[in-house]
C-alpha positions in Angstrom: -11.0 -2.9 -16.6 -13.8 -3.1 -14.1 -12.9 -3.3 -10.4 -14.4 -6.8 -10.1 -12.4 -8.1 -13.1 -9.2 -6.5 -11.6 -9.9 -8.2 -8.2 -10.3 -11.6 -9.9 -7.1 -11.0 -11.9 -5.2 -10.2 -8.7 -6.6 -13.2 -6.9 -5.5 -15.5 -9.8 -2.0 -14.0 -9.6 -1.8 -14.8 -5.9 -2.7 -18.4 -6.4 -3.9 -20.8 -3.7 -4.8 -18.9 -0.6 -6.7 -18.8 2.7 -8.9 -15.8 3.4 -9.5 -14.6 7.0 -13.3 -14.6 7.0 -15.2 -12.7 9.7 -18.6 -12.9 8.0 -18.6 -9.1 7.4 -19.0 -7.5 4.0 -15.3 -6.9 3.3 -14.2 -10.5 4.0 -17.2 -11.9 2.2 -16.3 -10.0 -0.9 -12.7 -11.2 -0.8 -13.8 -14.8 0.0 -16.2 -14.8 -3.0 -13.5 -13.3 -5.3 -11.1 -16.0 -4.1 -13.6 -18.7 -4.8 -14.6 -17.3 -8.2 -10.9 -16.9 -9.2 -9.4 -20.0 -7.6 -12.2 -22.5 -6.9 -11.0 -25.3 -4.6 -7.6 -23.6 -4.3 -9.2 -21.0 -2.0 -10.4 -21.5 1.5 -12.1 -19.1 4.0 -11.1 -19.5 7.6 -12.9 -18.2 10.7 -11.5 -18.2 14.3 -13.5 -20.0 16.9 -12.5 -19.1 20.4 -14.1 -18.0 23.6 -13.4 -14.4 22.6 -15.7 -14.7 19.5 -19.4 -14.2 20.2 -21.5 -17.2 19.3 -23.9 -14.9 17.3 -20.9 -13.6 15.2 -19.7 -17.1 14.5 -23.2 -18.2 13.5 -23.5 -15.1 11.2 -20.2 -16.0 9.6 -21.4 -19.5 9.0 -24.6 -18.3 7.4 -22.8 -15.8 5.2 -20.3 -18.5 4.1 -23.2 -20.7 3.1 -24.3 -18.0 0.7 -20.9 -17.8 -1.0 
């Protein structure tokens, strides 16, 4: 079984979930896998606080738009 297929199988086994999404590569891969495996039962969440640089938050928004 390919790694991608295994990841989707694991995500389906988890069921509905929220993915901590920073906009980086790792969280983008997990968020995409969750969306592919679970559709509307998956949601990606990103923290928005004074400690998060505005540029990082905007990058996370752009990346989320591509998923």
